[in-house]
N, C-alpha and C positions, 0 to 999 in steps of 0.2 A: 517572451509568450505572448503565443498570436491571440489570444482571447477575448477581449473587449474587455480591460482594465476596469472600466467605469462600470459595468455590467457585476463583473468577479468579487472587484474588492468590496464594494458593501454588504454584498450575501456572506462574505466568509468573516470581513470586520461583524457584522450582525450576530452571526454563531457564536464566534469567540463572544460576546458582552452572553451571549443565551447560556453557555458555558459555565462564565463566572457567576451567572443567576443562579444556574443549577446547583453549584457550589456551595453558593448562600443557603439555599434551601432546604441543601443536604443538613449543611452546618447546623442550620435551625431547627432541623429536623420535621421538616416539614410535609403533609400528607404526600405520601406514595406518589398518587394518581395525579396530582398536580405537580410532582418532579417529573412524571412518565411524557406525563401533556410536552410540559419544555423540551424533554430531549426531543420530543417527537418531531420538535418545530425546528430544531437543531440539525438535526439527520435531512430532513426536507431541504431546509438552505443548503447545506451540504451538496447533497443531493445538487440543486439546481446548479449551483456551482461548477461543481466535476462535469455536470454536461454542457454546460456553457464552455469550460476549458477542453474537453472530447471533439467537441461538435468543430472550433477554433481547430485541432491538431487534425483531427480530418479532413476538414476545409483548406488547412495549408500546405502541414508537413505529409501529410502520408499523398496527397492529391501529388504534391511537386513530385512525391518520392516514383509513386508507379506512372505517372509517367515521364520520368528518367530515362534511358537506357542501360543503366546497370543494375541490372538484377540482384545483385547484393543488396543494395541502398533497397529496392523494391520488399525483397524479402524479409530484411531487419526491422521495416515500419507495419509491416503486415505480421512477426513476430511479436514487433509491440504492442501491438493491438489486442493480438490472442491471448498474450501475457496475463494482459491486463481481464481482458473475458473472464480468466479463469481466477482472479484474483478476486473478481465480482459476487 
């Protein structure tokens, strides 16, 4: 992974902790709006982590493939990005 591990890892670990907290809230039959608030916060952390990994991929792997002489490699990397966008 080319992304800055020091940026991504804490985000994902915090999201993991928030998911555990949401599960506890569900078990404790907490108020729906409180659960939704925590789920939104978790989603925001995961979006931020996803953005960091994607930026690193674009700046590293994709940039390298686009500048190489192999059109198949360029097309493969661009197809990966297109497939990722289709999933979003």
